[in-house]
C-alpha positions as CSV (number, residue, x, y, z in Angstrom):
1,M,-28.5,-3.5,-131.6
2,Q,-28.2,0.0,-130.1
3,K,-24.7,1.5,-130.1
4,S,-24.9,2.4,-126.4
5,K,-25.6,-1.2,-125.6
6,L,-22.6,-2.4,-127.6
7,E,-20.3,0.1,-126.0
8,S,-21.0,-1.2,-122.5
9,M,-21.4,-4.9,-123.2
10,Q,-19.1,-7.1,-121.1
11,E,-17.0,-10.0,-122.5
12,A,-19.4,-12.8,-121.5
13,E,-22.4,-11.1,-123.2
14,V,-20.4,-10.4,-126.4
15,K,-19.5,-14.1,-126.6
16,Q,-23.1,-15.0,-126.1
17,H,-24.4,-12.9,-128.9
18,L,-21.3,-13.3,-131.3
19,K,-23.1,-15.3,-133.9
20,N,-26.1,-12.9,-134.0
21,F,-24.3,-9.6,-134.5
22,S,-25.0,-7.7,-137.6
23,E,-22.3,-6.3,-139.8
24,Q,-22.8,-2.8,-138.2
25,D,-22.7,-4.3,-134.7
26,L,-19.4,-5.9,-135.4
27,V,-18.0,-2.7,-136.8
28,T,-19.1,-0.8,-133.7
29,L,-17.5,-3.4,-131.4
30,I,-14.2,-3.5,-133.4
31,E,-14.0,0.3,-133.3
32,R,-14.6,0.2,-129.6
33,C,-11.8,-2.4,-129.1
34,N,-9.4,-0.3,-131.2
35,R,-10.1,2.8,-129.2
36,E,-9.8,1.1,-125.8
37,Y,-6.7,-0.8,-126.7
38,W,-4.7,1.7,-128.7
39,D,-5.8,5.1,-127.5
40,E,-7.2,4.6,-124.0
41,H,-4.9,1.7,-123.0
42,N,-7.7,0.1,-121.1
43,A,-9.0,-2.9,-123.1
44,S,-12.2,-4.4,-121.7
45,L,-12.5,-7.3,-124.2
46,S,-9.8,-9.9,-124.5
47,D,-7.5,-10.4,-127.6
48,P,-9.0,-13.8,-128.5
49,L,-12.5,-12.3,-128.5
50,Y,-11.3,-9.3,-130.6
51,D,-9.9,-11.7,-133.1
52,Q,-13.2,-13.6,-133.3
53,L,-15.0,-10.3,-134.0
54,V,-12.5,-9.5,-136.8
55,N,-12.8,-13.0,-138.3
56,R,-16.6,-12.8,-138.3
57,L,-16.7,-9.4,-139.9
58,T,-14.2,-10.6,-142.5
59,R,-16.5,-13.4,-143.5
60,L,-19.5,-11.0,-143.8
61,N,-17.7,-8.2,-145.5
62,P,-13.9,-8.5,-146.2
63,N,-13.9,-5.0,-147.6
64,A,-15.3,-3.3,-144.4
65,P,-13.2,-0.1,-143.9
66,V,-12.6,-0.8,-140.2
67,L,-10.7,-4.0,-141.1
68,H,-8.1,-1.8,-142.9
69,A,-8.0,0.9,-140.2
70,M,-7.1,-1.2,-137.2
71,G,-4.6,0.4,-134.8
72,P,-4.4,3.7,-132.9
73,S,-5.3,7.1,-134.2
74,G,-2.6,9.6,-135.0
75,G,-1.5,12.5,-132.8
76,G,-4.0,14.8,-134.5
77,G,-3.5,18.1,-136.2
78,D,-1.0,18.9,-138.9
79,A,2.0,16.5,-139.0
80,L,5.5,17.9,-138.4
81,S,7.9,18.0,-141.3
82,A,11.5,16.9,-140.9
83,D,12.7,20.5,-141.2
84,A,10.4,21.6,-138.4
85,V,11.7,18.9,-136.1
86,D,15.3,20.2,-136.4
87,H,14.2,23.6,-135.0
88,M,12.1,22.3,-132.1
89,K,13.1,20.9,-128.7
90,P,11.6,17.5,-127.8
91,A,9.5,19.0,-125.1
92,E,8.0,21.5,-127.5
93,R,6.7,18.9,-130.0
94,F,5.8,16.2,-127.5
95,G,2.4,14.6,-128.6
96,A,2.4,16.3,-132.0
97,S,1.6,14.2,-135.2
98,V,4.7,12.9,-137.0
99,T,4.5,11.5,-140.6
100,H,6.4,8.2,-141.0
101,K,8.8,8.2,-143.9
102,R,7.6,4.7,-144.7
103,A,4.2,3.4,-143.5
104,M,4.2,1.3,-140.3
105,L,1.8,-1.4,-141.6
106,S,0.0,-4.0,-139.5
107,L,0.8,-7.7,-139.9
108,D,-1.4,-10.3,-141.6
109,K,-2.5,-13.0,-139.2
110,C,-2.8,-16.8,-139.2
111,Y,-4.1,-19.3,-136.5
112,S,-3.0,-22.7,-137.8
113,E,0.0,-24.6,-139.3
114,Q,-1.9,-25.0,-142.5
115,E,-2.4,-21.2,-142.9
116,L,1.3,-20.7,-142.0
117,L,2.5,-23.2,-144.6
118,K,0.2,-21.7,-147.2
119,W,1.9,-18.3,-146.6
120,A,5.4,-19.9,-146.6
121,K,4.9,-21.3,-150.1
122,K,5.3,-17.7,-151.4
123,I,8.7,-17.3,-149.6
124,K,11.9,-18.3,-151.3
125,G,14.8,-19.1,-149.0
126,G,14.9,-18.8,-145.2
127,V,12.6,-17.2,-142.7
128,I,13.4,-15.3,-139.5
129,V,11.1,-16.1,-136.5
130,M,10.7,-13.7,-133.6
131,P,8.2,-13.1,-130.7
132,K,5.2,-10.9,-131.3
133,M,5.7,-8.5,-128.5
134,D,2.6,-7.1,-126.8
135,G,3.9,-3.5,-126.5
136,M,3.8,-0.2,-128.4
137,A,5.1,-0.3,-132.0
138,S,7.4,2.7,-132.3
139,S,9.9,4.3,-134.7
140,M,13.3,5.8,-133.8
141,R,14.9,8.2,-136.4
142,Y,18.6,9.0,-136.3
143,D,20.1,11.7,-138.6
144,A,23.3,11.3,-140.6
145,K,25.4,12.3,-137.6
146,G,23.8,9.5,-135.5
147,R,21.7,11.7,-133.3
148,L,18.2,10.5,-132.2
149,V,16.0,13.3,-133.7
150,V,12.5,11.8,-133.7
151,A,10.8,9.0,-131.7
152,A,7.2,8.3,-132.6
153,T,4.4,5.8,-132.0
154,R,3.0,3.8,-134.9
155,G,-0.3,5.7,-134.7
156,S,-2.5,5.2,-137.7
157,G,0.4,3.7,-139.7
158,S,1.0,6.7,-141.8
159,Q,1.2,9.2,-138.8
160,G,2.2,8.7,-135.2
161,E,2.7,10.7,-132.1
162,D,5.9,12.3,-131.0
163,I,7.3,10.7,-127.9
164,T,11.0,11.8,-128.2
165,M,11.2,13.5,-124.9
166,N,10.4,10.4,-122.9
167,V,12.2,8.0,-125.2
168,L,15.5,9.8,-124.4
169,D,15.2,8.2,-120.9
170,V,14.6,4.6,-122.1
171,P,17.8,2.6,-121.2
172,D,17.5,0.3,-124.2
173,I,17.4,3.1,-126.8
174,P,20.7,4.8,-127.5
175,N,20.5,8.6,-127.9
176,K,23.4,8.5,-130.4
177,I,24.7,5.8,-132.7
178,K,27.5,5.4,-135.2
179,S,25.4,5.8,-138.3
180,G,28.2,5.9,-140.9
181,G,26.9,9.1,-142.4
182,V,23.5,7.8,-143.4
183,E,20.0,8.4,-141.9
184,V,18.9,5.4,-139.9
185,E,15.4,4.4,-138.7
186,V,15.0,1.7,-136.1
187,R,11.6,0.1,-135.5
188,G,10.5,-2.0,-132.6
189,E,8.2,-2.4,-129.5
190,I,8.4,-0.3,-126.3
191,F,7.4,-2.6,-123.5
192,M,7.8,-3.2,-119.8
193,R,9.3,-6.5,-118.5
194,L,7.2,-8.6,-116.2
195,S,9.9,-8.5,-113.5
196,T,9.7,-4.7,-113.6
197,F,5.9,-4.7,-113.6
198,Q,5.9,-6.5,-110.2
199,K,6.8,-3.2,-108.6
200,F,3.6,-1.5,-110.0
201,K,1.1,-4.4,-110.5
202,G,-1.0,-3.3,-107.5
203,D,-1.9,-0.1,-109.3
204,Y,-2.0,-1.1,-113.0
205,S,-3.9,-3.9,-114.8
206,N,-1.1,-5.0,-117.1
207,P,2.4,-4.1,-118.3
208,R,1.3,-2.8,-121.7
209,N,-1.1,-0.2,-120.2
210,L,1.6,1.0,-117.9
211,A,4.2,1.2,-120.7
212,A,1.8,3.2,-122.9
213,G,0.9,5.5,-120.1
214,S,4.5,6.1,-119.2
215,I,5.8,6.8,-122.6
216,K,3.0,9.3,-123.2
217,Q,3.3,11.1,-119.9
218,K,3.5,14.8,-120.6
219,E,5.5,15.6,-117.4
220,R,8.9,14.1,-118.0
221,K,9.7,13.8,-114.3
222,K,6.5,11.7,-113.8
223,S,7.3,9.4,-116.7
224,R,8.5,5.9,-115.8
225,A,10.4,5.7,-119.1
226,K,13.6,4.5,-117.2
227,H,11.7,1.4,-116.3
228,L,10.8,0.6,-120.0
229,S,12.5,-1.6,-122.5
230,F,12.8,-1.6,-126.3
231,Y,12.7,-4.6,-128.6
232,A,14.3,-3.6,-132.0
233,Y,13.1,-5.8,-134.9
234,D,13.7,-3.8,-138.1
235,V,16.1,-1.1,-139.4
236,I,15.7,1.2,-142.5
237,G,18.4,3.2,-144.2
238,P,21.6,1.2,-144.7
239,E,21.6,-1.5,-147.4
240,F,21.2,-5.0,-146.2
241,T,21.1,-8.4,-147.9
242,D,19.1,-10.3,-145.3
243,E,17.7,-10.2,-141.8
244,R,20.9,-11.6,-140.2
245,E,22.8,-8.5,-141.4
246,K,20.1,-6.3,-139.9
247,F,20.2,-7.9,-136.5
248,D,24.0,-7.8,-136.5
249,Y,23.9,-4.1,-137.3
250,L,21.3,-3.4,-134.6
251,K,23.7,-5.0,-132.0
252,K,26.6,-3.1,-133.4
253,I,25.0,0.3,-133.0
254,G,23.9,-0.3,-129.4
255,F,20.5,-2.1,-129.5
256,A,19.9,-5.4,-127.8
257,P,17.3,-7.4,-129.8
258,E,15.6,-10.3,-128.1
259,E,16.1,-13.9,-129.2
260,V,15.2,-14.8,-132.8
261,D,15.4,-18.0,-134.9
262,F,16.7,-18.3,-138.5
263,I,15.0,-21.2,-140.2
264,D,15.7,-22.8,-143.6
265,D,13.7,-26.0,-143.2
266,R,10.0,-25.5,-143.7
267,T,9.3,-28.5,-141.4
268,Q,10.6,-26.5,-138.5
269,L,8.2,-23.6,-138.8
270,Q,5.5,-25.0,-136.6
271,A,8.1,-26.3,-134.1
272,A,9.3,-22.7,-133.7
273,Y,5.8,-21.5,-132.9
274,E,5.4,-24.4,-130.4
275,R,8.7,-23.5,-128.7
276,W,7.6,-19.9,-128.1
277,A,4.1,-21.1,-127.0
278,A,5.7,-23.6,-124.5
279,N,8.2,-21.0,-123.2
280,R,5.6,-18.2,-123.0
281,A,5.2,-18.6,-119.2
282,T,9.0,-18.4,-118.6
283,I,10.0,-15.3,-120.6
284,D,10.1,-11.9,-119.0
285,Y,7.7,-10.1,-121.3
286,E,4.2,-10.6,-122.7
287,I,3.8,-11.9,-126.2
288,D,0.6,-12.7,-128.1
289,G,2.0,-14.7,-131.0
290,V,5.1,-15.4,-133.2
291,V,6.2,-13.3,-136.3
292,Y,7.6,-14.9,-139.4
293,R,9.4,-12.8,-142.0
294,A,11.2,-13.6,-145.2
295,L,15.0,-13.7,-144.6
296,S,16.0,-12.2,-147.9
297,V,15.6,-8.5,-148.4
298,A,15.4,-9.1,-152.2
299,V,12.5,-11.5,-151.6
300,Q,10.8,-8.9,-149.4
301,K,11.0,-6.3,-152.1
302,K,9.7,-8.7,-154.7
303,L,6.7,-9.6,-152.6
304,G,5.9,-6.1,-151.7
305,E,3.0,-4.8,-149.5
306,T,-0.7,-4.3,-149.6
307,G,-2.3,-1.2,-148.2
308,H,-2.7,-3.0,-144.9
309,H,0.2,-5.4,-144.4
310,P,3.5,-6.6,-145.9
311,R,3.2,-9.8,-148.0
312,Y,6.6,-11.1,-146.8
313,A,5.6,-11.3,-143.1
314,I,2.9,-12.9,-141.0
315,A,1.9,-13.1,-137.3
316,Y,0.9,-16.6,-136.0
317,K,-1.3,-15.6,-133.1
318,F,-1.9,-17.6,-130.0
319,Q,-5.6,-18.3,-130.2
320,G,-6.9,-19.1,-126.7
321,D,-9.9,-18.2,-124.7
322,S,-9.3,-16.9,-121.2
323,G,-11.2,-16.6,-118.0
324,V,-10.8,-16.4,-114.2
325,T,-11.5,-19.2,-111.8
326,E,-10.6,-20.5,-108.3
327,L,-7.5,-22.6,-107.6
328,K,-8.7,-25.6,-105.6
329,G,-5.3,-27.1,-105.0
330,I,-1.9,-28.3,-106.4
331,E,-1.2,-31.9,-107.5
332,W,2.4,-33.0,-107.9
333,S,2.5,-35.3,-111.0
334,V,5.4,-37.8,-111.4
335,S,6.4,-38.5,-115.0
336,R,8.1,-41.6,-116.5
337,T,11.5,-39.9,-116.0
338,G,10.9,-39.2,-112.3
339,M,10.3,-35.5,-112.9
340,I,7.6,-34.1,-110.6
341,T,5.5,-31.4,-112.2
342,P,3.1,-29.1,-110.3
343,V,-0.5,-29.2,-111.7
344,A,-3.1,-26.6,-110.8
345,L,-6.5,-28.1,-109.8
346,L,-9.1,-25.6,-110.9
347,E,-12.8,-25.0,-110.4
348,P,-13.9,-26.1,-113.8
349,I,-14.2,-23.3,-116.4
350,D,-15.4,-23.3,-120.0
351,L,-12.6,-22.2,-122.3
352,S,-12.8,-22.5,-126.1
353,G,-15.6,-25.0,-125.8
354,A,-13.9,-27.3,-123.3
355,M,-14.3,-27.6,-119.5
356,I,-10.9,-27.0,-118.0
357,G,-10.2,-28.4,-114.5
358,R,-6.4,-28.9,-114.6
359,A,-3.5,-27.0,-116.0
360,S,0.2,-27.8,-115.8
361,L,2.5,-25.3,-114.1
362,H,5.5,-26.7,-116.0
363,N,8.3,-26.3,-113.5
364,L,9.3,-25.0,-110.1
365,S,10.4,-21.6,-111.5
366,I,6.9,-20.9,-112.8
367,F,5.3,-22.3,-109.7
368,K,7.4,-19.9,-107.5
369,R,6.8,-16.9,-109.7
370,L,3.0,-17.2,-109.6
371,E,3.0,-17.2,-105.8
372,L,-0.2,-19.3,-105.6
373,T,-2.2,-19.4,-102.4
374,Q,-5.0,-21.7,-101.3
375,G,-8.3,-20.5,-102.8
376,C,-6.8,-17.7,-104.9
377,R,-8.4,-16.7,-108.2
378,V,-6.3,-17.2,-111.3
379,E,-6.5,-16.2,-115.0
380,V,-6.4,-19.2,-117.2
381,T,-6.0,-19.3,-121.0
382,R,-6.0,-22.1,-123.7
383,R,-2.8,-21.2,-125.5
384,G,-3.1,-21.9,-129.2
385,G,-6.7,-22.8,-128.4
386,V,-5.5,-26.1,-126.9
387,I,-3.1,-26.0,-123.9
388,P,-4.5,-24.8,-120.6
389,N,-2.2,-22.3,-118.9
390,V,-2.3,-20.4,-115.6
391,E,-1.2,-16.8,-116.6
392,R,-1.4,-15.0,-113.2
393,V,-3.1,-14.6,-109.9
394,T,-5.9,-12.0,-110.0
395,E,-6.9,-12.3,-106.3
396,D,-5.1,-13.9,-103.3
397,G,-6.9,-16.5,-101.3
398,K,-8.0,-16.0,-97.8
399,G,-5.1,-16.2,-95.4
400,A,-2.7,-16.1,-98.4
401,W,-1.0,-19.4,-97.5
402,L,1.5,-20.3,-100.1
403,F,1.6,-24.0,-101.3
404,D,4.6,-26.0,-100.1
405,I,7.0,-27.7,-102.4
406,P,7.0,-31.5,-101.4
407,D,10.2,-32.8,-99.9
408,T,9.2,-36.4,-100.7
409,C,7.8,-38.1,-103.8
410,E,4.6,-40.2,-103.6
411,C,6.7,-43.3,-103.6
412,G,8.3,-42.1,-100.3
413,A,11.7,-41.2,-101.7
414,P,13.1,-37.7,-101.1
415,T,12.9,-35.1,-103.8
416,K,15.7,-33.0,-105.3
417,V,15.8,-29.8,-107.3
418,R,17.7,-29.6,-110.6
419,K,18.5,-26.5,-112.5
420,K,18.2,-26.5,-116.3
421,R,18.5,-23.8,-118.9
422,D,14.7,-23.2,-118.8
423,G,14.3,-23.1,-115.0
424,E,14.3,-25.2,-111.9
425,F,12.7,-28.7,-111.9
426,L,11.7,-31.1,-109.1
427,W,12.7,-34.7,-109.3
428,C,12.3,-38.0,-107.4
429,A,15.7,-38.9,-106.0
430,R,15.3,-42.5,-107.1
431,P,13.5,-42.4,-110.5
432,G,14.5,-46.0,-111.3
433,G,12.9,-47.3,-108.2
434,C,9.8,-45.0,-108.2
435,T,6.7,-47.0,-108.9
436,L,4.9,-44.0,-110.4
437,S,7.7,-43.3,-112.9
438,V,7.7,-47.0,-113.8
439,Y,4.0,-46.8,-114.6
440,G,4.7,-43.8,-116.8
441,E,7.6,-45.4,-118.6
442,L,5.6,-48.5,-119.5
443,E,2.6,-46.6,-120.7
444,H,4.8,-44.4,-122.8
445,F,6.5,-47.4,-124.5
446,A,3.2,-49.1,-125.2
447,K,1.7,-45.9,-126.7
448,V,4.6,-45.2,-129.0
449,V,5.0,-48.7,-130.2
450,D,1.2,-49.0,-130.5
451,I,0.9,-52.1,-128.3
452,Q,-2.8,-51.9,-127.7
453,G,-4.6,-52.9,-124.5
454,F,-1.9,-51.7,-122.1
455,G,-3.7,-48.7,-120.6
456,P,-3.0,-47.3,-117.1
457,K,-5.2,-49.9,-115.3
458,V,-3.6,-52.9,-117.0
459,V,0.0,-51.5,-116.6
460,K,-0.6,-50.8,-112.9
461,L,-2.0,-54.3,-112.3
462,A,0.9,-55.9,-114.0
463,V,3.5,-53.8,-112.1
464,D,1.8,-54.4,-108.8
465,A,1.7,-58.2,-109.5
466,G,5.5,-58.2,-110.2
467,L,5.1,-59.1,-113.9
468,M,6.7,-55.8,-115.2
469,T,9.3,-53.3,-114.1
470,S,10.8,-52.4,-117.5
471,P,9.6,-52.2,-121.2
472,V,11.7,-55.4,-121.7
473,D,9.1,-57.3,-119.7
474,Y,6.4,-56.7,-122.3
475,F,8.2,-59.3,-124.4
476,T,8.3,-62.0,-121.6
477,L,4.7,-61.8,-120.6
478,T,2.7,-65.1,-120.8
479,V,-1.0,-65.9,-121.0
480,D,-0.8,-67.8,-117.6
481,G,0.8,-64.8,-115.9
482,L,-1.5,-62.1,-117.3
483,S,-4.7,-64.2,-116.6
484,Q,-4.0,-64.1,-112.9
485,L,-4.6,-60.3,-112.9
486,E,-7.9,-59.0,-111.6
487,R,-10.7,-59.3,-114.1
488,M,-8.3,-60.7,-116.7
489,G,-9.5,-63.9,-118.4
490,K,-7.6,-66.2,-120.6
491,K,-9.0,-64.7,-123.8
492,S,-8.1,-61.1,-122.8
493,A,-4.6,-62.3,-121.7
494,Q,-4.1,-64.0,-125.1
495,N,-5.1,-60.8,-126.9
496,L,-2.5,-58.9,-125.0
497,V,0.3,-61.4,-125.7
498,D,-0.7,-61.4,-129.4
499,Q,-0.5,-57.6,-129.4
500,V,3.1,-57.8,-128.0
501,N,4.1,-60.4,-130.6
502,Q,2.9,-58.2,-133.4
503,H,5.5,-55.6,-132.4
504,R,8.6,-57.7,-132.2
505,Q,9.7,-56.0,-135.3
506,M,9.6,-52.1,-135.5
507,P,11.1,-49.2,-137.3
508,M,14.3,-47.8,-135.7
509,W,12.8,-44.4,-135.2
510,V,9.8,-45.9,-133.3
511,F,12.3,-47.7,-131.1
512,L,14.2,-44.6,-130.4
513,Q,11.1,-42.6,-129.6
514,A,9.8,-45.3,-127.3
515,L,13.0,-45.1,-125.1
516,G,11.5,-42.0,-123.5
517,I,14.7,-39.9,-123.8
518,D,14.2,-36.2,-123.1
519,T,13.9,-34.2,-126.5
520,L,14.0,-37.5,-128.5
521,G,10.4,-37.3,-129.7
522,K,9.0,-38.4,-133.0
523,Q,10.6,-35.6,-135.1
524,N,14.1,-36.0,-133.7
525,A,13.8,-39.8,-133.8
526,R,13.0,-39.8,-137.5
527,L,15.8,-37.3,-138.1
528,L,18.4,-39.5,-136.4
529,A,17.1,-42.6,-138.3
530,A,17.3,-40.8,-141.6
531,E,20.7,-39.3,-141.0
532,F,22.6,-42.3,-139.4
533,K,20.6,-45.3,-140.7
534,S,21.7,-47.8,-137.9
535,L,21.2,-48.0,-134.2
536,D,24.8,-48.8,-133.6
537,R,25.9,-45.5,-135.2
538,V,23.3,-43.6,-133.2
539,R,24.5,-45.1,-129.9
540,R,28.1,-44.0,-130.7
541,L,27.2,-40.4,-131.5
542,E,29.1,-37.5,-130.0
543,R,27.6,-34.2,-129.0
544,E,29.3,-32.3,-131.9
545,Q,27.9,-34.7,-134.5
546,L,24.4,-34.0,-133.3
547,I,24.8,-30.3,-133.2
548,A,25.9,-30.4,-136.8
549,I,22.4,-31.6,-137.8
550,K,20.0,-28.8,-138.8
551,G,17.3,-28.6,-136.2
552,I,19.2,-30.0,-133.2
553,A,20.4,-27.4,-130.7
554,D,23.0,-27.7,-127.9
555,A,20.6,-28.7,-125.1
556,M,18.9,-31.3,-127.3
557,A,22.3,-32.9,-128.2
558,D,23.3,-33.1,-124.6
559,A,20.0,-34.7,-123.6
560,I,20.1,-37.3,-126.4
561,V,23.7,-38.3,-125.8
562,D,23.3,-38.6,-122.1
563,G,19.9,-40.3,-122.5
564,L,21.3,-43.0,-124.8
565,K,24.1,-43.8,-122.4
566,A,21.7,-43.9,-119.4
567,R,19.4,-46.3,-121.2
568,S,22.2,-48.6,-122.5
569,E,21.0,-51.5,-120.4
570,L,17.4,-51.1,-121.5
571,I,18.4,-50.9,-125.2
572,D,20.5,-54.1,-124.8
573,G,17.6,-55.9,-123.1
574,L,15.1,-54.9,-125.7
575,L,17.3,-55.9,-128.6
576,K,17.2,-59.5,-127.3
577,H,13.5,-59.6,-128.2
578,V,13.1,-56.9,-130.9
579,T,14.3,-56.7,-134.5
580,L,14.7,-53.2,-135.9
581,I,13.9,-52.0,-139.4
582,E,16.9,-49.7,-140.0
583,G,17.6,-47.3,-142.8
584,E,15.6,-44.4,-144.2
585,P,12.2,-44.0,-142.4
586,E,9.0,-44.4,-144.5
587,P,7.5,-41.0,-145.5
588,E,5.1,-39.5,-143.0
589,A,1.4,-39.2,-143.7
590,E,0.5,-36.8,-146.5
591,S,0.2,-33.1,-145.5
592,S,-3.1,-31.6,-146.5
593,E,-5.8,-29.1,-145.6
594,L,-7.4,-32.0,-143.7
595,A,-4.6,-32.2,-141.2
596,G,-5.9,-31.9,-137.7
597,K,-9.6,-32.1,-138.9
598,S,-11.9,-34.7,-137.4
599,F,-14.5,-36.8,-139.2
600,V,-17.2,-39.1,-137.9
601,F,-19.3,-41.2,-140.2
602,T,-23.0,-42.3,-139.9
603,G,-25.2,-44.4,-142.1
604,S,-24.2,-46.7,-145.0
605,L,-21.5,-45.4,-147.3
606,Q,-22.3,-46.5,-150.8
607,A,-19.1,-45.7,-152.6
608,F,-16.7,-47.5,-150.3
609,A,-16.4,-49.2,-146.9
610,R,-16.3,-46.9,-143.8
611,A,-12.9,-48.4,-142.7
612,K,-11.4,-47.4,-146.1
613,A,-12.7,-43.8,-145.7
614,Q,-11.4,-43.6,-142.2
615,K,-8.0,-44.8,-143.3
616,R,-7.8,-42.2,-146.1
617,V,-8.7,-39.4,-143.6
618,R,-5.9,-40.6,-141.3
619,T,-3.4,-40.8,-144.2
620,L,-4.2,-37.2,-144.9
621,G,-3.4,-36.2,-141.3
622,G,-7.0,-36.1,-140.1
623,E,-8.6,-37.8,-137.2
624,T,-11.5,-40.3,-136.9
625,P,-13.0,-40.2,-133.4
626,S,-15.7,-42.6,-132.4
627,G,-18.4,-40.2,-131.4
628,V,-19.8,-36.7,-132.0
629,N,-18.8,-33.8,-129.7
630,K,-18.5,-30.0,-129.9
631,T,-14.9,-30.2,-131.2
632,L,-15.9,-32.3,-134.2
633,N,-15.2,-30.7,-137.7
634,Y,-17.3,-33.0,-140.0
635,L,-20.1,-35.5,-139.7
636,V,-20.3,-37.5,-143.0
637,V,-23.8,-38.8,-143.6
638,G,-23.8,-41.9,-145.9
639,A,-25.9,-41.7,-149.1
640,G,-27.8,-44.8,-148.0
641,K,-29.1,-43.2,-144.8
642,A,-32.8,-42.6,-144.5
643,A,-33.9,-41.5,-141.0
644,K,-31.6,-39.3,-139.0
645,S,-29.2,-41.3,-136.8
646,S,-28.5,-40.4,-133.2
647,K,-25.1,-39.0,-134.3
648,Q,-26.8,-36.6,-136.7
649,K,-29.4,-35.5,-134.2
650,K,-26.6,-34.9,-131.6
651,A,-24.5,-33.0,-134.2
652,E,-27.5,-30.7,-135.1
653,K,-28.2,-30.0,-131.5
654,L,-24.6,-29.0,-130.9
655,I,-24.6,-26.8,-134.1
656,S,-27.7,-25.0,-132.8
657,S,-25.6,-24.3,-129.6
658,G,-22.8,-22.7,-131.7
659,A,-20.5,-25.7,-132.4
660,P,-18.7,-25.4,-135.7
661,I,-19.6,-28.8,-137.0
662,E,-20.4,-29.3,-140.7
663,V,-22.8,-32.1,-141.8
664,I,-21.8,-33.2,-145.3
665,G,-22.7,-36.0,-147.7
666,E,-20.6,-38.6,-149.5
667,D,-20.1,-36.4,-152.6
668,E,-18.8,-33.5,-150.5
669,F,-16.6,-35.8,-148.5
670,L,-15.1,-37.2,-151.8
671,K,-14.3,-33.7,-153.0
672,L,-12.5,-33.0,-149.7
673,I,-10.3,-36.0,-149.8
674,G,-9.7,-36.1,-153.5
675,G,-11.3,-39.6,-153.9
676,I,-10.4,-42.9,-152.3
677,D,-7.2,-44.6,-153.5
678,D,-7.4,-48.2,-154.6
């Protein structure tokens, strides 16, 4: 394709032709993205699309030079030496090339938990987790007397651009530190907080572009450097044992690093990513992923670096398509706990292969910050490629009428606002008597315990008929009572009662999760069951005992202790009908490369029964949906199949439209799962 065409191609057209681009086309587009993002600060293609271009070129030619030259160009011309810097004022050398004493490398990337855990296998000891700031990577050099002598952008990695003159005005960056007689280099991201950007958003497209333009402004008086912030994430010079010492040192010399996590338990790595992804809309700066780095400096030195990235660190990127669509309205959804969450109703938009028509706005704080108006246009992403999220308003609606916050719940009760650590939330003032929250509580219990047949329709009919108001009522249902419900015959009623009776015995962790206590999900429920072995001990827990457990923070401990007390009557009622299996929980399903992958089977399987194959997939963490759709990973065609089935025809049609489905036979399937256990 002609280079001029590729240089002007818009996002939608690039997506349309993505699978047809030649290697040279991909090189041209990636070079364009690098230039626009790093040098011109005016990216026309989104980050997720850029990542798709890079991934496709990597598959075609992993040694393509452009893959190892990503990032901005240097300042140009001969690089300044350290001696030259000492004899020049910051204004005289502004914009000149500066050689980094140690290369500022890019980070390797991953997009799934499996890829993250594969990287983590190389790491001995703990890991530090921090946000991947969407700013300008920069270096601050201090001499042995503690004076800031050089500030430079990352540039090409080996050479950057001198920005010392403007950095002297950035409040977060001290001009002098107590260096202890050694030269110190602090690395981090220059960025603009979202709250600060509100003052300028009418004139600039995003905070990163404004930050980059400000720090490179040649006229110091016109620079907005005083409005910028700095996130310090590394320090070179003094000797350190681990990352904790580094961050303590950064605070000691006057820097203010953002929040980081120190993790020793590998099972918590994905949870850390999910916390950042969930909180992304509430933090005051833009991030595009999460960075993991080996905690031990000795481990870092042992693993070393490639010419492109350090082996001891990796960036887990948020992978989500984005687009702009119209906001049709706001729905206020009542949860099983009585919390009322604003939900954006959208003109359906295709993101990452799915039509998105709804997106949670999470809480009142986010709802207020977005300043949504009737008919406005909003940017929507699928964070992590899964969760729809409203990022910002791109165009106000006609009349710009803000949506009101309801003062009554759908059940008629008044609403009230509660403040928590992560923002303001709206609640029904009588959650125990709110019919909508009762529906939610009953559906949650049935889903966790796996009492099949009690979907939203059946639960609603049972509640409206007065048969159920609490999960305890599942265990007192009768065939005669259920058969009186609309379209419910004796046989269907008997099936429901039989389902309940099959779950009169359950593991303690399942019981705990089914209670619907805030923060007491599957992971923490299993943790408590393993640690304390009996429900009686769990019910008597104090806050301090919970905080002492690795992985449970202050807010979690408060929610669990308060939740157990609030549900004391429910627990006592359930124990009259349910026997708990206490002690150590059974091991979870095996972790494998199949985790999260979906398999559909068609035709006769000759080596084993289909049910056995499906069970093995689920044991390995995979999924076995009933039908073929564009999100399917594998269609397994049985060896005994002759003519193509409707499933195979549908899969092939979706593949021709770009769906990443693989059609495989029994032999390939057996290799993937390692055989079927007897």
